[in-house]
C-alpha positions, 0 to 999 in steps of 0.5 A: 771550502764549498758553498750551499748547493755546491757539488764537486767544486761546481757552482752552487745551485738552489735546491742543492745539498747544503754545505758542511756547517750550513743548516738544513736550509742552506744558510750559514751561521756566524761564529760565536765570537761575533757576540763578544765583538758586539758586547765590546762595541756596545760597552764602548758606546755605553761608556761614551754615553755614561761620560756624556751623562756625567759631564752633563750632570757635573757642568751643565746645571748653570745653562740648563737650570730650568730643565736640569732635572728633566734632562738628567732623568731623560739621560738616565732613561736613555742609559737604562734602555741602552744597557738593556739593549746592549745586554740583549741584542748580541745573542738575539742578533747571533740567533737571527743572523744567517747568510747564503751564497748561491750561483745567482745571489747573496742572501743575508738575514739579520736583525734585532728589533727589525728583521732585514732580508737582503738579496743581492743578485750576483750580476749586480755586484760592482765591488767586494771589500773586506773590512776589519775594525779594531775590535774585530781585528783583535778577535780575528773577525772581518766583514765582507761588504758587497757594493751594487749600484743600488747600495751595499750589503754586508756579511758581518762578523766572519772569521778572516779566512772565511771572509777571504773565501767568501770574497774570492768566491763572489769574485769568481762568480762575477768573473764567470758571469762576465765571461759567459756574457762576452761575445764569442764566449759560446764559441770557445 
């Protein structure tokens, strides 16, 4: 597998030709299964909210009596907003999410209401971890979490084999950068 700007197995460089599957700008997109994962996750959270509403309406009238109707209406408003968000967010997230790995950085763009652009210099990476929750595990998806001294960046909803390749690629870039900085590396 190649990465953006990679030529003949060499490290990718900015301005290189985009890899297969990447857009003209060199960014890779997610598999459409990410939307299914998001819909399932949102459905679970919506069911929890709905259960809380039902429990509140059933058992809370005694101790919420002066505010019972107001709390019920507020809960219904939250449920309506959550339902609209759960229906609209996955396709918007899918359309906006893209990532790129170059020789010197990881670049992730994502968001639904707010767009977040995360740049992680390879030299700052401390740890690369692959995680799979129960829903993603069923769908064959995984997340790659990149930890730095300043925080974390995550490339989400990758297919498992793609996540493994991304993690291996990041580890090899980190290893190469460390070898280049070792004293005597220029002598070899």
